[in-house]
C-alpha positions in Angstrom: -41.3 2.7 0.4 -38.7 0.7 -1.7 -35.0 1.3 -1.0 -31.7 -0.3 -2.0 -28.5 -1.2 -0.2 -25.2 -0.1 -1.7 -22.0 -1.7 -0.6 -19.7 1.2 -1.3 -16.0 1.9 -0.9 -15.4 3.1 -4.5 -15.9 6.3 -6.4 -18.6 4.6 -8.4 -20.4 3.7 -5.2 -20.4 7.3 -4.0 -21.6 8.5 -7.4 -24.4 5.9 -7.4 -25.5 6.9 -3.9 -25.6 10.6 -4.9 -27.5 9.7 -8.1 -30.1 7.8 -6.0 -30.5 10.8 -3.7 -31.0 13.1 -6.7 -33.5 10.8 -8.3 -35.6 10.2 -5.2 -34.5 6.7 -4.6 -33.9 5.8 -0.9 -30.5 4.2 -0.4 -28.6 2.8 2.5 -24.9 2.7 2.0 -22.4 0.4 3.8 -18.8 1.5 3.9 -15.9 0.1 5.9 -14.2 3.3 7.1 -15.1 6.7 8.6 -13.2 8.3 5.7 -15.5 6.7 3.2 -18.5 7.8 5.2 -17.3 11.4 5.3 -16.9 11.4 1.6 -20.5 10.4 1.2 -22.0 12.9 3.5 -25.7 12.5 4.4 -29.1 13.5 3.2 -32.8 12.9 3.4 -32.7 9.8 1.2 -29.2 8.7 2.1 -28.3 6.6 5.2 -24.7 5.5 5.8 -23.5 2.5 7.8 -19.8 2.3 8.8 -17.8 -0.8 9.6 -16.4 -3.9 8.0 -19.0 -6.7 7.8 -18.6 -10.4 7.3 -21.1 -12.5 5.3 -23.2 -13.3 8.4 -23.4 -9.6 9.3 -24.3 -8.7 5.8 -27.2 -11.2 5.8 -28.5 -9.6 9.1 -28.3 -6.1 7.5 -30.0 -7.2 4.3 -32.8 -9.0 6.1 -33.4 -6.1 8.5 -33.6 -3.6 5.6 -36.1 -5.4 3.4 -34.3 -4.1 0.3 -35.6 -4.2 -3.2 -32.0 -4.8 -4.5 -28.4 -4.8 -3.4 -25.7 -3.1 -5.4 -22.1 -4.3 -4.9 -20.0 -1.2 -5.7 -16.9 -2.2 -3.8 -13.4 -1.7 -5.1 -12.5 -3.9 -8.2 -9.9 -5.7 -6.1 -12.1 -6.3 -3.0 -12.7 -9.9 -4.1 -13.5 -11.2 -0.6 -16.1 -8.5 0.0 -17.7 -9.2 -3.4 -17.9 -13.0 -2.7 -19.5 -12.3 0.7 -22.1 -9.8 -0.7 -23.0 -12.2 -3.5 -23.4 -15.1 -1.0 -25.5 -13.0 1.4 -27.8 -11.9 -1.4 -28.2 -15.5 -2.5 -29.1 -16.8 1.0 -31.5 -13.9 1.6 -33.0 -14.2 -1.9 -32.3 -10.5 -2.6 -31.5 -9.3 -6.2 -27.8 -8.7 -6.5 -26.1 -6.4 -9.0 -22.4 -5.8 -9.5 -21.4 -2.3 -10.5 -18.2 -2.4 -12.6 -15.5 0.3 -12.9 -14.8 1.4 -16.4 -11.6 0.2 -18.0 -8.9 2.3 -19.6 -5.7 1.6 -21.6 -3.0 -0.1 -19.6 0.7 0.8 -20.1 4.0 -0.7 -19.1 4.6 -4.1 -17.5 1.5 -6.0 -16.4 1.2 -8.8 -13.8 -1.8 -11.0 -13.1 -1.5 -11.3 -9.4 0.4 -10.1 -6.3 2.7 -13.1 -6.2 3.9 -12.4 -9.7 4.4 -8.7 -8.7 6.7 -9.7 -5.7 8.7 -12.1 -7.9 9.3 -9.3 -10.5 10.3 -6.7 -7.8 12.7 -9.2 -6.2 14.5 -9.6 -9.5 15.7 -6.0 -9.2 17.2 -3.7 -6.6 15.4 -0.6 -7.8 13.6 1.8 -5.5 9.8 1.3 -5.6 6.8 3.6 -5.1 3.8 1.5 -4.3 0.3 3.0 -4.8 -1.4 -0.2 -3.7 -2.4 1.3 -0.4 -2.1 0.0 3.2 -4.2 -3.1 2.5 -1.2 -4.5 0.6 1.4 -3.8 3.2 1.8 -7.5 3.9 2.4 -8.2 0.2 4.9 -5.4 -0.2 6.7 -6.5 2.9 7.8 -9.6 1.0 9.9 -7.4 -1.3 13.6 -7.9 -0.6 15.1 -5.1 1.5 11.6 -3.4 1.7 12.5 -1.0 4.5 15.1 0.7 2.3 13.6 0.1 -1.2 9.9 0.5 -0.8 7.9 3.7 -0.5 4.1 3.5 0.0 1.4 6.0 -0.7 -1.6 5.6 1.6 -4.6 7.4 3.0 -3.8 9.5 6.1 -5.8 7.4 8.5 -5.2 7.2 12.3 -2.3 4.9 13.2 -0.9 4.5 9.7 2.7 5.0 10.8 2.3 2.3 13.4 0.8 -0.1 10.9 3.6 0.5 8.4 6.3 0.0 11.1 4.6 -3.3 12.2 4.9 -4.5 8.6 8.6 -3.7 8.4 8.5 -0.4 6.5 10.2 2.8 7.4 7.6 5.4 8.5 9.8 8.0 6.7 8.9 6.2 3.4 5.2 6.7 3.9 3.4 9.3 1.8 0.0 9.9 3.5 -2.2 12.0 1.3 -5.8 12.1 0.3 -6.8 11.7 -3.4 -7.4 12.8 -6.0 -3.8 12.8 -7.2 -3.1 14.9 -10.3 -0.2 14.3 -12.7 1.7 17.0 -10.8 1.1 15.3 -7.4 2.2 12.0 -8.8 5.4 13.5 -10.2 6.1 15.1 -6.8 5.7 11.8 -5.0 7.9 10.0 -7.6 10.6 12.6 -7.2 10.5 12.8 -3.4 10.8 9.1 -3.1 13.4 8.7 -5.7 11.4 5.9 -7.2 12.6 4.0 -10.2 9.5 1.8 -10.4 5.9 2.9 -9.9 3.5 0.0 -8.8 -0.2 0.4 -9.3 -3.4 -1.5 -9.8 -5.5 -1.3 -12.9 -7.7 1.2 -11.1 -9.3 2.8 -14.2 -10.0 6.5 -14.9 -12.0 6.9 -11.7 -9.0 5.6 -9.7 -6.5 8.0 -11.3 -4.7 5.4 -13.4 -4.0 7.7 -16.4 -2.4 10.4 -14.1 -0.1 7.8 -12.6 1.1 6.5 -15.9 1.6 10.0 -17.4 3.6 11.0 -14.3 5.8 7.9 -14.6 6.4 8.7 -18.3 7.4 12.2 -17.6 9.8 11.1 -14.9 11.2 8.3 -17.1 10.6 5.5 -14.7 9.1 2.0 -15.1 5.5 1.1 -14.3 4.1 -2.3 -13.1 0.3 -2.7 -13.2 -1.5 -5.4 -11.3 -4.4 -6.4 -13.5 -7.9 -6.5 -12.0 -9.8 -9.8 -11.7 -12.2 -10.6 -14.5 -15.8 -10.3 -13.5 -19.3 -9.8 -14.8 -21.6 -6.8 -14.0 -23.0 -3.5 -15.1 -21.7 -0.1 -16.1 -22.8 2.9 -14.3 -25.3 3.9 -17.0 -26.7 0.4 -17.1 -27.1 0.3 -13.4 -29.0 3.6 -13.2 -31.2 2.3 -15.9 -32.0 -0.8 -14.0 -32.8 1.1 -10.8 -35.0 3.6 -12.7 -37.0 0.6 -14.1 -37.2 -1.5 -11.0 -37.3 0.8 -8.0 
């Protein structure tokens, strides 16, 4: 029986896993959080592993599974994970495929990296709503007067208030809510925070980017988008075509 390994953590990863189950392709899926595992669910042809893996642990998993292919469907900004997956596949001589998120039109001010973002935010005293998530707490903590100026929207995971406090943020400035976020929910978060700047990544249609931009426009506030790293890979349709042919 041939099967594949999907490193998930993105909407595309979940959709590919569900596509595999519907098309009688056995898939193991590796995600870092229990929340990600719950979103995937389970099924006869779907097996989910939970926990963050380093490169060595990935190699052990790949060797143990004897996979026909590995699909990297991690988040577009998870560059360390992508580098580890690619290296693990190369060392185990396992076919590697990168599943890309579709792009969409970008609006407002754009920055190429997080350092540029911090410099731009430190040139103003405006109130900020960050939708970068808890992974970028350390970055946003470099913003001047972050405890008063910065609001962060994050997933409602255990211990999130303690994590935000340890990074210098006010727990009262944390919006802990599960996606998806409609235009209306984005507007509500902008208004409740009093934000004058909305910070987002170029997360594409799947990541709710258009809804964020539309909400910011309706509220009349600025937007700053952190552009995604350039990379090569396959669209969802291309990826399903490859799996249909090879598995």
